[in-house]
C-alpha positions in Angstrom: 111.4 92.8 122.5 111.7 94.0 118.9 115.2 93.6 117.5 115.6 95.8 114.5 119.0 94.4 113.6 117.7 91.0 112.3 115.8 92.7 109.5 118.7 94.9 108.3 121.1 92.3 106.8 122.2 94.6 104.0 123.3 98.2 103.8 121.3 100.3 101.3 123.3 102.6 99.0 122.0 105.6 97.0 122.3 103.4 93.9 120.1 100.8 95.5 117.5 103.4 96.3 117.6 104.8 92.8 117.0 101.4 91.3 114.2 100.7 93.7 112.5 104.0 92.8 112.8 103.2 89.1 111.4 99.7 89.5 108.6 101.0 91.7 107.6 103.5 89.1 107.5 100.7 86.4 105.5 98.4 88.7 103.0 101.2 89.5 102.4 101.9 85.8 102.1 98.1 85.2 99.4 97.9 87.9 97.5 100.8 86.5 97.6 99.3 83.0 96.6 95.9 84.4 93.6 97.5 86.2 92.4 98.8 82.8 92.7 95.4 81.2 90.4 93.2 83.3 91.2 90.1 81.3 94.9 90.1 82.1 94.7 87.4 84.7 92.4 84.4 85.1 90.4 84.6 88.4 91.7 82.5 91.3 89.3 79.9 92.7 88.2 79.9 96.3 89.7 76.5 96.8 93.1 77.8 95.7 92.9 80.7 98.2 91.8 78.2 100.9 94.8 75.9 100.1 97.3 78.9 100.3 95.8 80.1 103.6 96.0 76.5 105.1 99.6 76.2 104.0 100.4 79.7 105.5 98.8 78.6 108.8 100.8 75.4 108.9 104.1 77.0 107.9 106.6 77.9 110.7 109.9 79.6 110.0 112.3 79.9 112.9 115.8 81.4 113.3 118.6 79.1 114.5 122.0 80.1 115.8 123.8 77.3 113.9 121.6 76.6 110.9 120.1 80.0 110.0 116.4 79.9 109.1 114.5 76.6 109.5 111.2 76.1 107.7 108.7 73.6 109.1 105.2 72.6 107.8 103.3 71.7 110.9 100.8 69.1 109.7 
C-alpha cells in the first residue's frame, strides 16, 4: 500500500514555495538559453549511457528501521 508519509519529511512554508518558484523560473530560462546554444554541452557517448543504466539496474536502496536508508550495489 502506498504510504504518503515517507515522502513528506519536511513541512513546506510559503517562503520555501516562493524560493522554489524563483529558482524554477531561473532554471526554465537557463534551459531555453541552453537550447539556443547547441554547443553548450559535449554529447554523451552511448557507452556512458549504458554504464549509467547498468548501475541504476544494480542499485538497490532500502529503508531500515534502525539504520535509515541502505544503499546496495547488487553485482
